[in-house]
PyMOL Python script that loads the backbone (N, CA, C, O; Angstrom):
from pymol import cmd

cmd.read_pdbstr("""\
ATOM      1  N   MET A   1       7.142  13.334 -33.689  1.00  0.00           N
ATOM      2  CA  MET A   1       6.085  13.144 -32.717  1.00  0.00           C
ATOM      3  C   MET A   1       4.735  12.991 -33.397  1.00  0.00           C
ATOM      4  O   MET A   1       3.727  13.510 -32.916  1.00  0.00           O
ATOM      5  N   GLY A   2       4.718  12.296 -34.490  1.00  0.00           N
ATOM      6  CA  GLY A   2       3.489  12.114 -35.226  1.00  0.00           C
ATOM      7  C   GLY A   2       2.377  11.486 -34.414  1.00  0.00           C
ATOM      8  O   GLY A   2       1.201  11.736 -34.681  1.00  0.00           O
ATOM      9  N   HIS A   3       2.723  10.677 -33.429  1.00  0.00           N
ATOM     10  CA  HIS A   3       1.694  10.002 -32.632  1.00  0.00           C
ATOM     11  C   HIS A   3       0.986  10.952 -31.674  1.00  0.00           C
ATOM     12  O   HIS A   3      -0.023  10.574 -31.078  1.00  0.00           O
ATOM     13  N   THR A   4       1.484  12.167 -31.509  1.00  0.00           N
ATOM     14  CA  THR A   4       0.821  13.123 -30.614  1.00  0.00           C
ATOM     15  C   THR A   4      -0.273  13.898 -31.332  1.00  0.00           C
ATOM     16  O   THR A   4      -0.954  14.710 -30.706  1.00  0.00           O
ATOM     17  N   ILE A   5      -0.461  13.673 -32.617  1.00  0.00           N
ATOM     18  CA  ILE A   5      -1.446  14.411 -33.397  1.00  0.00           C
ATOM     19  C   ILE A   5      -2.841  14.274 -32.794  1.00  0.00           C
ATOM     20  O   ILE A   5      -3.607  15.238 -32.772  1.00  0.00           O
ATOM     21  N   ARG A   6      -3.170  13.091 -32.309  1.00  0.00           N
ATOM     22  CA  ARG A   6      -4.523  12.890 -31.771  1.00  0.00           C
ATOM     23  C   ARG A   6      -4.776  13.760 -30.544  1.00  0.00           C
ATOM     24  O   ARG A   6      -5.926  14.086 -30.250  1.00  0.00           O
ATOM     25  N   ASP A   7      -3.730  14.137 -29.828  1.00  0.00           N
ATOM     26  CA  ASP A   7      -3.874  14.991 -28.649  1.00  0.00           C
ATOM     27  C   ASP A   7      -3.252  16.365 -28.877  1.00  0.00           C
ATOM     28  O   ASP A   7      -2.947  17.083 -27.925  1.00  0.00           O
ATOM     29  N   LYS A   8      -3.068  16.718 -30.128  1.00  0.00           N
ATOM     30  CA  LYS A   8      -2.367  17.947 -30.464  1.00  0.00           C
ATOM     31  C   LYS A   8      -2.999  19.165 -29.786  1.00  0.00           C
ATOM     32  O   LYS A   8      -2.290  19.961 -29.171  1.00  0.00           O
ATOM     33  N   GLN A   9      -4.307  19.318 -29.889  1.00  0.00           N
ATOM     34  CA  GLN A   9      -4.955  20.508 -29.330  1.00  0.00           C
ATOM     35  C   GLN A   9      -4.813  20.567 -27.811  1.00  0.00           C
ATOM     36  O   GLN A   9      -4.592  21.638 -27.245  1.00  0.00           O
ATOM     37  N   LYS A  10      -4.939  19.415 -27.154  1.00  0.00           N
ATOM     38  CA  LYS A  10      -4.773  19.388 -25.694  1.00  0.00           C
ATOM     39  C   LYS A  10      -3.358  19.787 -25.302  1.00  0.00           C
ATOM     40  O   LYS A  10      -3.159  20.540 -24.349  1.00  0.00           O
ATOM     41  N   LEU A  11      -2.372  19.276 -26.045  1.00  0.00           N
ATOM     42  CA  LEU A  11      -0.977  19.616 -25.748  1.00  0.00           C
ATOM     43  C   LEU A  11      -0.716  21.092 -25.994  1.00  0.00           C
ATOM     44  O   LEU A  11      -0.050  21.749 -25.194  1.00  0.00           O
ATOM     45  N   LEU A  12      -1.236  21.615 -27.097  1.00  0.00           N
ATOM     46  CA  LEU A  12      -1.056  23.039 -27.385  1.00  0.00           C
ATOM     47  C   LEU A  12      -1.724  23.910 -26.323  1.00  0.00           C
ATOM     48  O   LEU A  12      -1.178  24.945 -25.941  1.00  0.00           O
ATOM     49  N   ASN A  13      -2.900  23.502 -25.844  1.00  0.00           N
ATOM     50  CA  ASN A  13      -3.571  24.254 -24.778  1.00  0.00           C
ATOM     51  C   ASN A  13      -2.728  24.267 -23.504  1.00  0.00           C
ATOM     52  O   ASN A  13      -2.646  25.287 -22.820  1.00  0.00           O
ATOM     53  N   ARG A  14      -2.107  23.142 -23.189  1.00  0.00           N
ATOM     54  CA  ARG A  14      -1.227  23.077 -22.013  1.00  0.00           C
ATOM     55  C   ARG A  14      -0.050  24.035 -22.167  1.00  0.00           C
ATOM     56  O   ARG A  14       0.307  24.757 -21.236  1.00  0.00           O
ATOM     57  N   VAL A  15       0.544  24.028 -23.356  1.00  0.00           N
ATOM     58  CA  VAL A  15       1.695  24.905 -23.605  1.00  0.00           C
ATOM     59  C   VAL A  15       1.275  26.366 -23.496  1.00  0.00           C
ATOM     60  O   VAL A  15       2.020  27.180 -22.951  1.00  0.00           O
ATOM     61  N   ARG A  16       0.115  26.704 -23.997  1.00  0.00           N
ATOM     62  CA  ARG A  16      -0.367  28.091 -23.908  1.00  0.00           C
ATOM     63  C   ARG A  16      -0.610  28.501 -22.455  1.00  0.00           C
ATOM     64  O   ARG A  16      -0.321  29.635 -22.072  1.00  0.00           O
ATOM     65  N   ARG A  17      -1.139  27.584 -21.650  1.00  0.00           N
ATOM     66  CA  ARG A  17      -1.325  27.898 -20.230  1.00  0.00           C
ATOM     67  C   ARG A  17       0.026  28.108 -19.550  1.00  0.00           C
ATOM     68  O   ARG A  17       0.179  29.003 -18.719  1.00  0.00           O
ATOM     69  N   ILE A  18       0.994  27.286 -19.907  1.00  0.00           N
ATOM     70  CA  ILE A  18       2.340  27.430 -19.336  1.00  0.00           C
ATOM     71  C   ILE A  18       2.929  28.769 -19.750  1.00  0.00           C
ATOM     72  O   ILE A  18       3.534  29.460 -18.931  1.00  0.00           O
ATOM     73  N   ARG A  19       2.759  29.144 -21.016  1.00  0.00           N
ATOM     74  CA  ARG A  19       3.243  30.442 -21.472  1.00  0.00           C
ATOM     75  C   ARG A  19       2.605  31.565 -20.655  1.00  0.00           C
ATOM     76  O   ARG A  19       3.278  32.525 -20.281  1.00  0.00           O
ATOM     77  N   GLY A  20       1.320  31.443 -20.381  1.00  0.00           N
ATOM     78  CA  GLY A  20       0.632  32.438 -19.552  1.00  0.00           C
ATOM     79  C   GLY A  20       1.217  32.493 -18.146  1.00  0.00           C
ATOM     80  O   GLY A  20       1.349  33.570 -17.565  1.00  0.00           O
ATOM     81  N   GLN A  21       1.567  31.331 -17.602  1.00  0.00           N
ATOM     82  CA  GLN A  21       2.170  31.298 -16.267  1.00  0.00           C
ATOM     83  C   GLN A  21       3.546  31.961 -16.279  1.00  0.00           C
ATOM     84  O   GLN A  21       3.894  32.678 -15.340  1.00  0.00           O
ATOM     85  N   ILE A  22       4.323  31.731 -17.321  1.00  0.00           N
ATOM     86  CA  ILE A  22       5.643  32.353 -17.426  1.00  0.00           C
ATOM     87  C   ILE A  22       5.497  33.862 -17.556  1.00  0.00           C
ATOM     88  O   ILE A  22       6.255  34.617 -16.948  1.00  0.00           O
ATOM     89  N   ASP A  23       4.522  34.301 -18.350  1.00  0.00           N
ATOM     90  CA  ASP A  23       4.265  35.740 -18.472  1.00  0.00           C
ATOM     91  C   ASP A  23       3.899  36.341 -17.114  1.00  0.00           C
ATOM     92  O   ASP A  23       4.314  37.453 -16.787  1.00  0.00           O
ATOM     93  N   ALA A  24       3.116  35.595 -16.324  1.00  0.00           N
ATOM     94  CA  ALA A  24       2.730  36.075 -14.995  1.00  0.00           C
ATOM     95  C   ALA A  24       3.950  36.186 -14.080  1.00  0.00           C
ATOM     96  O   ALA A  24       4.036  37.109 -13.270  1.00  0.00           O
ATOM     97  N   ILE A  25       4.887  35.254 -14.205  1.00  0.00           N
ATOM     98  CA  ILE A  25       6.125  35.329 -13.419  1.00  0.00           C
ATOM     99  C   ILE A  25       6.899  36.576 -13.820  1.00  0.00           C
ATOM    100  O   ILE A  25       7.391  37.304 -12.959  1.00  0.00           O
ATOM    101  N   GLU A  26       7.008  36.823 -15.105  1.00  0.00           N
ATOM    102  CA  GLU A  26       7.730  38.008 -15.585  1.00  0.00           C
ATOM    103  C   GLU A  26       7.079  39.290 -15.061  1.00  0.00           C
ATOM    104  O   GLU A  26       7.770  40.206 -14.617  1.00  0.00           O
ATOM    105  N   ARG A  27       5.752  39.348 -15.117  1.00  0.00           N
ATOM    106  CA  ARG A  27       5.048  40.534 -14.601  1.00  0.00           C
ATOM    107  C   ARG A  27       5.292  40.709 -13.104  1.00  0.00           C
ATOM    108  O   ARG A  27       5.523  41.819 -12.624  1.00  0.00           O
ATOM    109  N   ALA A  28       5.236  39.598 -12.382  1.00  0.00           N
ATOM    110  CA  ALA A  28       5.440  39.666 -10.936  1.00  0.00           C
ATOM    111  C   ALA A  28       6.839  40.182 -10.615  1.00  0.00           C
ATOM    112  O   ALA A  28       7.008  40.981  -9.693  1.00  0.00           O
ATOM    113  N   LEU A  29       7.828  39.740 -11.357  1.00  0.00           N
ATOM    114  CA  LEU A  29       9.193  40.216 -11.134  1.00  0.00           C
ATOM    115  C   LEU A  29       9.321  41.692 -11.511  1.00  0.00           C
ATOM    116  O   LEU A  29       9.951  42.471 -10.795  1.00  0.00           O
ATOM    117  N   SER A  30       8.720  42.067 -12.638  1.00  0.00           N
ATOM    118  CA  SER A  30       8.767  43.471 -13.072  1.00  0.00           C
ATOM    119  C   SER A  30       8.076  44.385 -12.069  1.00  0.00           C
ATOM    120  O   SER A  30       8.525  45.503 -11.815  1.00  0.00           O
ATOM    121  N   ASP A  31       6.981  43.894 -11.506  1.00  0.00           N
ATOM    122  CA  ASP A  31       6.205  44.685 -10.539  1.00  0.00           C
ATOM    123  C   ASP A  31       6.776  44.595  -9.128  1.00  0.00           C
ATOM    124  O   ASP A  31       6.233  45.184  -8.193  1.00  0.00           O
ATOM    125  N   GLU A  32       7.863  43.862  -8.981  1.00  0.00           N
ATOM    126  CA  GLU A  32       8.495  43.653  -7.675  1.00  0.00           C
ATOM    127  C   GLU A  32       7.511  43.110  -6.647  1.00  0.00           C
ATOM    128  O   GLU A  32       7.415  43.599  -5.521  1.00  0.00           O
ATOM    129  N   SER A  33       6.788  42.086  -7.071  1.00  0.00           N
ATOM    130  CA  SER A  33       5.816  41.431  -6.193  1.00  0.00           C
ATOM    131  C   SER A  33       6.533  40.755  -5.027  1.00  0.00           C
ATOM    132  O   SER A  33       7.755  40.600  -5.024  1.00  0.00           O
ATOM    133  N   GLU A  34       5.740  40.360  -4.046  1.00  0.00           N
ATOM    134  CA  GLU A  34       6.286  39.667  -2.885  1.00  0.00           C
ATOM    135  C   GLU A  34       6.962  38.369  -3.311  1.00  0.00           C
ATOM    136  O   GLU A  34       6.543  37.727  -4.274  1.00  0.00           O
ATOM    137  N   CYS A  35       7.993  37.997  -2.598  1.00  0.00           N
ATOM    138  CA  CYS A  35       8.743  36.776  -2.908  1.00  0.00           C
ATOM    139  C   CYS A  35       7.833  35.552  -2.944  1.00  0.00           C
ATOM    140  O   CYS A  35       7.947  34.707  -3.832  1.00  0.00           O
ATOM    141  N   ILE A  36       6.936  35.468  -1.976  1.00  0.00           N
ATOM    142  CA  ILE A  36       6.081  34.283  -1.891  1.00  0.00           C
ATOM    143  C   ILE A  36       5.183  34.170  -3.115  1.00  0.00           C
ATOM    144  O   ILE A  36       4.900  33.065  -3.579  1.00  0.00           O
ATOM    145  N   THR A  37       4.738  35.299  -3.635  1.00  0.00           N
ATOM    146  CA  THR A  37       3.911  35.297  -4.845  1.00  0.00           C
ATOM    147  C   THR A  37       4.697  34.761  -6.030  1.00  0.00           C
ATOM    148  O   THR A  37       4.196  33.934  -6.791  1.00  0.00           O
ATOM    149  N   VAL A  38       5.927  35.232  -6.185  1.00  0.00           N
ATOM    150  CA  VAL A  38       6.781  34.776  -7.282  1.00  0.00           C
ATOM    151  C   VAL A  38       7.084  33.292  -7.118  1.00  0.00           C
ATOM    152  O   VAL A  38       7.018  32.534  -8.085  1.00  0.00           O
ATOM    153  N   LEU A  39       7.411  32.881  -5.912  1.00  0.00           N
ATOM    154  CA  LEU A  39       7.719  31.472  -5.662  1.00  0.00           C
ATOM    155  C   LEU A  39       6.530  30.570  -5.981  1.00  0.00           C
ATOM    156  O   LEU A  39       6.701  29.503  -6.571  1.00  0.00           O
ATOM    157  N   GLN A  40       5.337  30.990  -5.596  1.00  0.00           N
ATOM    158  CA  GLN A  40       4.142  30.195  -5.877  1.00  0.00           C
ATOM    159  C   GLN A  40       3.896  30.093  -7.373  1.00  0.00           C
ATOM    160  O   GLN A  40       3.493  29.041  -7.868  1.00  0.00           O
ATOM    161  N   GLN A  41       4.135  31.184  -8.098  1.00  0.00           N
ATOM    162  CA  GLN A  41       3.943  31.157  -9.539  1.00  0.00           C
ATOM    163  C   GLN A  41       4.975  30.250 -10.208  1.00  0.00           C
ATOM    164  O   GLN A  41       4.659  29.523 -11.150  1.00  0.00           O
ATOM    165  N   ILE A  42       6.196  30.303  -9.717  1.00  0.00           N
ATOM    166  CA  ILE A  42       7.251  29.437 -10.276  1.00  0.00           C
ATOM    167  C   ILE A  42       6.919  27.970 -10.033  1.00  0.00           C
ATOM    168  O   ILE A  42       7.055  27.147 -10.938  1.00  0.00           O
ATOM    169  N   THR A  43       6.484  27.637  -8.822  1.00  0.00           N
ATOM    170  CA  THR A  43       6.175  26.230  -8.539  1.00  0.00           C
ATOM    171  C   THR A  43       4.958  25.766  -9.334  1.00  0.00           C
ATOM    172  O   THR A  43       4.898  24.609  -9.750  1.00  0.00           O
ATOM    173  N   SER A  44       3.988  26.655  -9.549  1.00  0.00           N
ATOM    174  CA  SER A  44       2.836  26.290 -10.380  1.00  0.00           C
ATOM    175  C   SER A  44       3.265  26.012 -11.810  1.00  0.00           C
ATOM    176  O   SER A  44       2.797  25.063 -12.439  1.00  0.00           O
ATOM    177  N   CYS A  45       4.159  26.850 -12.315  1.00  0.00           N
ATOM    178  CA  CYS A  45       4.659  26.666 -13.678  1.00  0.00           C
ATOM    179  C   CYS A  45       5.458  25.367 -13.785  1.00  0.00           C
ATOM    180  O   CYS A  45       5.330  24.627 -14.759  1.00  0.00           O
ATOM    181  N   ARG A  46       6.266  25.108 -12.790  1.00  0.00           N
ATOM    182  CA  ARG A  46       7.049  23.869 -12.793  1.00  0.00           C
ATOM    183  C   ARG A  46       6.120  22.652 -12.772  1.00  0.00           C
ATOM    184  O   ARG A  46       6.365  21.671 -13.473  1.00  0.00           O
ATOM    185  N   GLY A  47       5.067  22.717 -11.976  1.00  0.00           N
ATOM    186  CA  GLY A  47       4.096  21.626 -11.933  1.00  0.00           C
ATOM    187  C   GLY A  47       3.431  21.419 -13.280  1.00  0.00           C
ATOM    188  O   GLY A  47       3.214  20.285 -13.706  1.00  0.00           O
ATOM    189  N   ALA A  48       3.106  22.524 -13.953  1.00  0.00           N
ATOM    190  CA  ALA A  48       2.488  22.420 -15.281  1.00  0.00           C
ATOM    191  C   ALA A  48       3.465  21.812 -16.283  1.00  0.00           C
ATOM    192  O   ALA A  48       3.067  20.994 -17.113  1.00  0.00           O
ATOM    193  N   MET A  49       4.725  22.198 -16.216  1.00  0.00           N
ATOM    194  CA  MET A  49       5.734  21.616 -17.113  1.00  0.00           C
ATOM    195  C   MET A  49       5.908  20.124 -16.828  1.00  0.00           C
ATOM    196  O   MET A  49       6.019  19.319 -17.752  1.00  0.00           O
ATOM    197  N   ASN A  50       5.929  19.767 -15.556  1.00  0.00           N
ATOM    198  CA  ASN A  50       6.046  18.351 -15.194  1.00  0.00           C
ATOM    199  C   ASN A  50       4.842  17.557 -15.708  1.00  0.00           C
ATOM    200  O   ASN A  50       4.987  16.421 -16.159  1.00  0.00           O
ATOM    201  N   GLY A  51       3.668  18.159 -15.638  1.00  0.00           N
ATOM    202  CA  GLY A  51       2.470  17.504 -16.151  1.00  0.00           C
ATOM    203  C   GLY A  51       2.543  17.287 -17.648  1.00  0.00           C
ATOM    204  O   GLY A  51       2.179  16.220 -18.143  1.00  0.00           O
ATOM    205  N   LEU A  52       3.016  18.299 -18.377  1.00  0.00           N
ATOM    206  CA  LEU A  52       3.191  18.170 -19.816  1.00  0.00           C
ATOM    207  C   LEU A  52       4.211  17.087 -20.135  1.00  0.00           C
ATOM    208  O   LEU A  52       3.992  16.259 -21.018  1.00  0.00           O
ATOM    209  N   LEU A  53       5.319  17.098 -19.417  1.00  0.00           N
ATOM    210  CA  LEU A  53       6.346  16.079 -19.615  1.00  0.00           C
ATOM    211  C   LEU A  53       5.764  14.687 -19.379  1.00  0.00           C
ATOM    212  O   LEU A  53       6.036  13.765 -20.148  1.00  0.00           O
ATOM    213  N   ALA A  54       4.976  14.530 -18.333  1.00  0.00           N
ATOM    214  CA  ALA A  54       4.403  13.225 -18.003  1.00  0.00           C
ATOM    215  C   ALA A  54       3.495  12.719 -19.115  1.00  0.00           C
ATOM    216  O   ALA A  54       3.541  11.540 -19.463  1.00  0.00           O
ATOM    217  N   VAL A  55       2.668  13.600 -19.676  1.00  0.00           N
ATOM    218  CA  VAL A  55       1.750  13.194 -20.743  1.00  0.00           C
ATOM    219  C   VAL A  55       2.524  12.753 -21.981  1.00  0.00           C
ATOM    220  O   VAL A  55       2.240  11.699 -22.550  1.00  0.00           O
ATOM    221  N   VAL A  56       3.504  13.561 -22.401  1.00  0.00           N
ATOM    222  CA  VAL A  56       4.263  13.237 -23.606  1.00  0.00           C
ATOM    223  C   VAL A  56       5.125  11.995 -23.376  1.00  0.00           C
ATOM    224  O   VAL A  56       5.249  11.142 -24.254  1.00  0.00           O
ATOM    225  N   LEU A  57       5.714  11.906 -22.189  1.00  0.00           N
ATOM    226  CA  LEU A  57       6.547  10.752 -21.865  1.00  0.00           C
ATOM    227  C   LEU A  57       5.726   9.463 -21.841  1.00  0.00           C
ATOM    228  O   LEU A  57       6.156   8.437 -22.370  1.00  0.00           O
ATOM    229  N   GLU A  58       4.558   9.518 -21.232  1.00  0.00           N
ATOM    230  CA  GLU A  58       3.694   8.335 -21.194  1.00  0.00           C
ATOM    231  C   GLU A  58       3.309   7.903 -22.608  1.00  0.00           C
ATOM    232  O   GLU A  58       3.337   6.715 -22.929  1.00  0.00           O
ATOM    233  N   ASP A  59       2.955   8.864 -23.443  1.00  0.00           N
ATOM    234  CA  ASP A  59       2.584   8.521 -24.809  1.00  0.00           C
ATOM    235  C   ASP A  59       3.771   7.919 -25.560  1.00  0.00           C
ATOM    236  O   ASP A  59       3.609   6.977 -26.335  1.00  0.00           O
ATOM    237  N   HIS A  60       4.949   8.464 -25.328  1.00  0.00           N
ATOM    238  CA  HIS A  60       6.158   7.932 -25.967  1.00  0.00           C
ATOM    239  C   HIS A  60       6.395   6.480 -25.533  1.00  0.00           C
ATOM    240  O   HIS A  60       6.669   5.613 -26.362  1.00  0.00           O
ATOM    241  N   ILE A  61       6.286   6.233 -24.239  1.00  0.00           N
ATOM    242  CA  ILE A  61       6.510   4.878 -23.718  1.00  0.00           C
ATOM    243  C   ILE A  61       5.482   3.911 -24.303  1.00  0.00           C
ATOM    244  O   ILE A  61       5.830   2.818 -24.752  1.00  0.00           O
ATOM    245  N   ARG A  62       4.223   4.320 -24.293  1.00  0.00           N
ATOM    246  CA  ARG A  62       3.177   3.430 -24.810  1.00  0.00           C
ATOM    247  C   ARG A  62       3.339   3.183 -26.307  1.00  0.00           C
ATOM    248  O   ARG A  62       3.108   2.071 -26.781  1.00  0.00           O
ATOM    249  N   THR A  63       3.729   4.199 -27.042  1.00  0.00           N
ATOM    250  CA  THR A  63       3.826   4.080 -28.500  1.00  0.00           C
ATOM    251  C   THR A  63       5.085   3.353 -28.940  1.00  0.00           C
ATOM    252  O   THR A  63       5.031   2.493 -29.820  1.00  0.00           O
ATOM    253  N   HIS A  64       6.213   3.689 -28.339  1.00  0.00           N
ATOM    254  CA  HIS A  64       7.485   3.188 -28.843  1.00  0.00           C
ATOM    255  C   HIS A  64       8.065   2.009 -28.062  1.00  0.00           C
ATOM    256  O   HIS A  64       8.953   1.313 -28.553  1.00  0.00           O
ATOM    257  N   LEU A  65       7.569   1.790 -26.862  1.00  0.00           N
ATOM    258  CA  LEU A  65       8.152   0.717 -26.056  1.00  0.00           C
ATOM    259  C   LEU A  65       7.140  -0.372 -25.717  1.00  0.00           C
ATOM    260  O   LEU A  65       7.389  -1.546 -25.989  1.00  0.00           O
ATOM    261  N   VAL A  66       6.026  -0.010 -25.138  1.00  0.00           N
ATOM    262  CA  VAL A  66       5.053  -1.012 -24.687  1.00  0.00           C
ATOM    263  C   VAL A  66       4.268  -1.595 -25.851  1.00  0.00           C
ATOM    264  O   VAL A  66       4.187  -2.814 -26.009  1.00  0.00           O
ATOM    265  N   ASP A  67       3.691  -0.720 -26.664  1.00  0.00           N
ATOM    266  CA  ASP A  67       2.846  -1.168 -27.767  1.00  0.00           C
ATOM    267  C   ASP A  67       3.589  -1.134 -29.100  1.00  0.00           C
ATOM    268  O   ASP A  67       2.967  -1.070 -30.160  1.00  0.00           O
ATOM    269  N   ALA A  68       4.896  -1.177 -29.046  1.00  0.00           N
ATOM    270  CA  ALA A  68       5.686  -1.104 -30.271  1.00  0.00           C
ATOM    271  C   ALA A  68       5.380  -2.297 -31.168  1.00  0.00           C
ATOM    272  O   ALA A  68       5.028  -3.377 -30.693  1.00  0.00           O
ATOM    273  N   ASP A  69       5.518  -2.084 -32.449  1.00  0.00           N
ATOM    274  CA  ASP A  69       5.301  -3.130 -33.437  1.00  0.00           C
ATOM    275  C   ASP A  69       6.294  -4.265 -33.187  1.00  0.00           C
ATOM    276  O   ASP A  69       7.502  -4.043 -33.263  1.00  0.00           O
ATOM    277  N   PRO A  70       5.819  -5.462 -32.894  1.00  0.00           N
ATOM    278  CA  PRO A  70       6.740  -6.567 -32.606  1.00  0.00           C
ATOM    279  C   PRO A  70       7.580  -6.964 -33.812  1.00  0.00           C
ATOM    280  O   PRO A  70       8.591  -7.652 -33.668  1.00  0.00           O
ATOM    281  N   HIS A  71       7.166  -6.533 -35.001  1.00  0.00           N
ATOM    282  CA  HIS A  71       7.906  -6.867 -36.213  1.00  0.00           C
ATOM    283  C   HIS A  71       8.925  -5.797 -36.571  1.00  0.00           C
ATOM    284  O   HIS A  71       9.660  -5.933 -37.549  1.00  0.00           O
ATOM    285  N   ALA A  72       8.968  -4.729 -35.777  1.00  0.00           N
ATOM    286  CA  ALA A  72       9.938  -3.665 -36.032  1.00  0.00           C
ATOM    287  C   ALA A  72      11.338  -4.203 -35.760  1.00  0.00           C
ATOM    288  O   ALA A  72      11.516  -5.178 -35.030  1.00  0.00           O
ATOM    289  N   HIS A  73      12.293  -3.569 -36.342  1.00  0.00           N
ATOM    290  CA  HIS A  73      13.673  -3.981 -36.122  1.00  0.00           C
ATOM    291  C   HIS A  73      14.036  -3.810 -34.654  1.00  0.00           C
ATOM    292  O   HIS A  73      13.671  -2.813 -34.030  1.00  0.00           O
ATOM    293  N   ALA A  74      14.736  -4.758 -34.118  1.00  0.00           N
ATOM    294  CA  ALA A  74      15.137  -4.713 -32.704  1.00  0.00           C
ATOM    295  C   ALA A  74      15.948  -3.470 -32.415  1.00  0.00           C
ATOM    296  O   ALA A  74      15.848  -2.914 -31.321  1.00  0.00           O
ATOM    297  N   GLY A  75      16.745  -3.023 -33.359  1.00  0.00           N
ATOM    298  CA  GLY A  75      17.557  -1.824 -33.169  1.00  0.00           C
ATOM    299  C   GLY A  75      16.721  -0.582 -32.965  1.00  0.00           C
ATOM    300  O   GLY A  75      17.096   0.296 -32.188  1.00  0.00           O
ATOM    301  N   GLU A  76      15.569  -0.492 -33.663  1.00  0.00           N
ATOM    302  CA  GLU A  76      14.692   0.670 -33.518  1.00  0.00           C
ATOM    303  C   GLU A  76      14.125   0.741 -32.110  1.00  0.00           C
ATOM    304  O   GLU A  76      14.070   1.817 -31.514  1.00  0.00           O
ATOM    305  N   GLN A  77      13.709  -0.387 -31.582  1.00  0.00           N
ATOM    306  CA  GLN A  77      13.156  -0.409 -30.230  1.00  0.00           C
ATOM    307  C   GLN A  77      14.256  -0.098 -29.224  1.00  0.00           C
ATOM    308  O   GLN A  77      14.020   0.607 -28.243  1.00  0.00           O
ATOM    309  N   GLY A  78      15.452  -0.616 -29.459  1.00  0.00           N
ATOM    310  CA  GLY A  78      16.584  -0.310 -28.582  1.00  0.00           C
ATOM    311  C   GLY A  78      16.922   1.164 -28.613  1.00  0.00           C
ATOM    312  O   GLY A  78      17.243   1.753 -27.581  1.00  0.00           O
ATOM    313  N   ASP A  79      16.851   1.774 -29.810  1.00  0.00           N
ATOM    314  CA  ASP A  79      17.102   3.209 -29.931  1.00  0.00           C
ATOM    315  C   ASP A  79      16.081   3.998 -29.134  1.00  0.00           C
ATOM    316  O   ASP A  79      16.432   4.967 -28.462  1.00  0.00           O
ATOM    317  N   ALA A  80      14.824   3.595 -29.201  1.00  0.00           N
ATOM    318  CA  ALA A  80      13.776   4.284 -28.455  1.00  0.00           C
ATOM    319  C   ALA A  80      14.048   4.205 -26.960  1.00  0.00           C
ATOM    320  O   ALA A  80      13.845   5.180 -26.237  1.00  0.00           O
ATOM    321  N   LYS A  81      14.504   3.058 -26.501  1.00  0.00           N
ATOM    322  CA  LYS A  81      14.818   2.904 -25.079  1.00  0.00           C
ATOM    323  C   LYS A  81      15.975   3.812 -24.687  1.00  0.00           C
ATOM    324  O   LYS A  81      15.927   4.458 -23.640  1.00  0.00           O
ATOM    325  N   GLU A  82      17.007   3.866 -25.509  1.00  0.00           N
ATOM    326  CA  GLU A  82      18.169   4.704 -25.210  1.00  0.00           C
ATOM    327  C   GLU A  82      17.794   6.185 -25.223  1.00  0.00           C
ATOM    328  O   GLU A  82      18.261   6.956 -24.385  1.00  0.00           O
ATOM    329  N   GLN A  83      16.956   6.573 -26.169  1.00  0.00           N
ATOM    330  CA  GLN A  83      16.500   7.962 -26.218  1.00  0.00           C
ATOM    331  C   GLN A  83      15.717   8.317 -24.963  1.00  0.00           C
ATOM    332  O   GLN A  83      15.882   9.401 -24.405  1.00  0.00           O
ATOM    333  N   LEU A  84      14.873   7.408 -24.528  1.00  0.00           N
ATOM    334  CA  LEU A  84      14.093   7.643 -23.317  1.00  0.00           C
ATOM    335  C   LEU A  84      15.010   7.783 -22.110  1.00  0.00           C
ATOM    336  O   LEU A  84      14.816   8.671 -21.279  1.00  0.00           O
ATOM    337  N   ILE A  85      15.982   6.933 -22.013  1.00  0.00           N
ATOM    338  CA  ILE A  85      16.934   7.001 -20.900  1.00  0.00           C
ATOM    339  C   ILE A  85      17.661   8.342 -20.913  1.00  0.00           C
ATOM    340  O   ILE A  85      17.854   8.949 -19.860  1.00  0.00           O
ATOM    341  N   GLU A  86      18.065   8.810 -22.089  1.00  0.00           N
ATOM    342  CA  GLU A  86      18.744  10.102 -22.196  1.00  0.00           C
ATOM    343  C   GLU A  86      17.841  11.241 -21.733  1.00  0.00           C
ATOM    344  O   GLU A  86      18.286  12.142 -21.022  1.00  0.00           O
ATOM    345  N   VAL A  87      16.575  11.197 -22.138  1.00  0.00           N
ATOM    346  CA  VAL A  87      15.631  12.247 -21.732  1.00  0.00           C
ATOM    347  C   VAL A  87      15.471  12.252 -20.211  1.00  0.00           C
ATOM    348  O   VAL A  87      15.510  13.309 -19.582  1.00  0.00           O
ATOM    349  N   VAL A  88      15.294  11.093 -19.638  1.00  0.00           N
ATOM    350  CA  VAL A  88      15.116  11.001 -18.182  1.00  0.00           C
ATOM    351  C   VAL A  88      16.369  11.497 -17.459  1.00  0.00           C
ATOM    352  O   VAL A  88      16.269  12.220 -16.468  1.00  0.00           O
ATOM    353  N   HIS A  89      17.540  11.112 -17.950  1.00  0.00           N
ATOM    354  CA  HIS A  89      18.786  11.582 -17.343  1.00  0.00           C
ATOM    355  C   HIS A  89      18.900  13.101 -17.436  1.00  0.00           C
ATOM    356  O   HIS A  89      19.268  13.757 -16.462  1.00  0.00           O
ATOM    357  N   SER A  90      18.587  13.656 -18.591  1.00  0.00           N
ATOM    358  CA  SER A  90      18.704  15.111 -18.746  1.00  0.00           C
ATOM    359  C   SER A  90      17.717  15.847 -17.856  1.00  0.00           C
ATOM    360  O   SER A  90      18.000  16.957 -17.404  1.00  0.00           O
ATOM    361  N   TYR A  91      16.568  15.248 -17.601  1.00  0.00           N
ATOM    362  CA  TYR A  91      15.567  15.868 -16.721  1.00  0.00           C
ATOM    363  C   TYR A  91      16.107  16.009 -15.299  1.00  0.00           C
ATOM    364  O   TYR A  91      15.855  17.014 -14.634  1.00  0.00           O
ATOM    365  N   PHE A  92      16.835  15.024 -14.843  1.00  0.00           N
ATOM    366  CA  PHE A  92      17.303  15.034 -13.461  1.00  0.00           C
ATOM    367  C   PHE A  92      18.621  15.772 -13.269  1.00  0.00           C
ATOM    368  O   PHE A  92      19.109  15.854 -12.142  1.00  0.00           O
ATOM    369  N   LYS A  93      19.206  16.304 -14.321  1.00  0.00           N
ATOM    370  CA  LYS A  93      20.450  17.077 -14.182  1.00  0.00           C
ATOM    371  C   LYS A  93      20.188  18.421 -13.578  1.00  0.00           C
ATOM    372  O   LYS A  93      21.118  19.204 -13.387  1.00  0.00           O
TER     373      LYS A  93
END
""", "prot")
cmd.dss("prot")
cmd.show_as("cartoon", "prot")
cmd.util.cbc("prot")
cmd.orient("prot")
């Protein structure tokens, strides 16, 4: 993921916020918080994960598929497409 270096700090900040949200879910469960509170925290965390996925996925598509080097081997671009398809399939499982 060398192409993510330019946004490395932003991505790391997102991951740290997600970690904080997961910690909050754990605390809520330990404290036996109301169901609705736990559910809201879970959905917020899921939204944050989806946002992170969208950013990394968009960068992957732009780097490896849309703006890919036209002189690159056709097999490399095909591999990138297959990898992307696998990731998308695994997300929806």
